[in-house]
N, C-alpha and C positions, 0 to 999 in steps of 0.2 A: 504945417498942420499935423504931420505924423508925430513930431516930438510932443506936441500938446496933448495928443490922445494918450500917450504913454504916461503922462503926469496927471491924468484925471481918472478918478474912480466914479463910476456911475452906478446908481442903485436901480432896482426895479421900478421904483416910484418916480424916476426921472431926476432925482437929486444928483448934482455933480459936486464933487469935492476934490480939491487939489491934494494929490497923494503926498507930495513932499511936506506940505504944511501939516497934514494929519499925522504923519510919522514924527515930525519934529516936535509938535506940541504934546503928543503922547509920551515920547521919551522924556521931554522936559518935565511934564507933570509927574511921571513915575519917579524920576530922579529927585525931584523936589520933595516928594513924599518920603523917599528913602533917607535923604539927608536930614529932614526934620525928625523923622523917627529915630535915627541914629543919635542925633544931638540930644533928644529927649532921654533916650535910654542911657546915654553917657552921664547925664546929670542925675539920674535916678539910681544907677548901679553903684554899689559900694565895693564890690569884689573886683579885683584887677583882672581875673580870668574872664569875667562877664564883659568887662569893658573892652577887652581885646577883640571880641567879635564885632562890636559896633564901631570900633576904630578902623578895622579892616573894611567894613562895609562903607564907611564914610570916605575913606581914602580912595576906594575903588570908584565911587560915584564922582568924586572930584577929579580923579584921573581921567575919566571919560570925557570931561569937558576941556581939559587942557590939551593943546596941540602937541603932537610928538615932535621932539627936536629934529632939526634937519641941518645938514652941513651944506651950505650954499657954495657953489663953485662960481667964481667971478671971472 
């Protein structure tokens, strides 16, 4: 019961929301918007200097979703 209380956000009006789902979908939505914006800007920009900014933003967003490599000991 204690663990369930830590994963729930309650509002004053009595609404309950799962904290983990809210954080996940907020991060997913923001990352999707950034990826789409970067892709759009890469197609519109003609200057290489301008494209570097959006390539960096795009690779950062993609890198957040990829798991970091681990060396497994067997």
